[in-house]
C-alpha angles and dihedrals in degrees: 000000000000095000120042134179114248100177133017134186140152128249145145109264124220135176128202116257105258091212103048098022085210112071124072120235118202112241094186132040092218141006110304136186115276116190140182111225127197120208107210094193097049094030090227137130131224138183110223131181128175125192105198103306094341123098105216099168126036104154125158112213115235129184093249095057120106129199111212127196107219096176140357092280105021134075138168145192135189123237112197092188092057090038092227145090119243123211129193127199115200131196093232141021090239092062091049091051093051092049092049092049090050090048091055091046093050091045091056091047090051089052091052091048091049092051091050091049091050091052091051091049092050091047093051094042093088091052091048091053091052092052123087120277093248096037127188125304091254091052091051090052091049092054097050088103134229093283093064091044089053091049091048090052091051090047091053090051091051091051090053092048091049092049091052091049091049092051091048092049094047093050089052092053092255133124125349118248114269104218090178095060109119122190115218118219116271114265095191139017094263135128111285096237089062091060113108093231094054110108118252093230088057090055090051090047091050090049088051091049091047090052090049090049090049090050090049090049090050090050090049090051090050090048090049091051091047091048090050090048090049090052090050091049091048090051090050089048091053090050091050091049089052090050089048091053090051091049091050090052089049091048089057089057094048096082090052091047091049091051090050089047091053091049091050090047091054091048089049092051091049090049090049090051091049090048091051091051091049091050090051090050091048090052090048091049091049089052091049091049091052091049091047091051090049092051091047092053090048093048090049090055092048091045091052092051091047091051091050090051090045091052089052091050091048090052089050091051090051091052090047091050092049088051092051091048092051092048090052092051093051091051 
């Protein structure tokens, strides 16, 4: 292969609005593959991105180009040949950094290649001046310049794409091959189906393929969402299984807990019975104490009466003794 990819990543592609020159217009509905290609024959580098059957980036790297990071995940560069500004939105800052580093590397390589080409042109200029004005056919072909070579390369690619479309259409019972279709060289870096010489039925076929690609992308997105939902459900299922295992372990402890609960209930009932007996005894003791207090008060009253009587008897005995003593004295 003459042209080979040297670096590939994925990003959302944007182009500057040609009217306002300020707003970004999405060139892809989702993240697409963006690749650096190296042309061994021409010693040149290009950034190419294809969304389904649509070429959304075809930018040849030149030494005067600059890739600018405008945010942590977005970068842009201007292409004067395509008369537009391309923007790329990445999913991470790391991807943006790698793409920017590769851009700088390719830009320096393009500068080196340009310098070598200039040296070759200056070296061969003396020989060109010595040649005839008309020159040979080979010399004319060699002086057609890199622009015509680039257009010829694009034209060859368009022929291959058209041939593949013709084969696909013929196998599906569609349109007959048009052996007289000639593809004019590209005048601009624009998608091939916008070229005036591109057949109408090819445009319709491309639209059909783009619709099919869009449908496939929608199905992929649905599948991705379903896969994500399945993963969430599987995670929930694992959590439920873990909870179920915990509940089973707890259920094994339940009989033991019930037995302990019954034992505690019995102990509680026995304690309540003991408490009731103690309360009965306390009430009985209170009754006995009240009765004892009543008897004590009664005995105190009787004792006091007895003492009063006793004091009266003692006084009588004293009087009687004094009377006896006096009688003895008189005798």
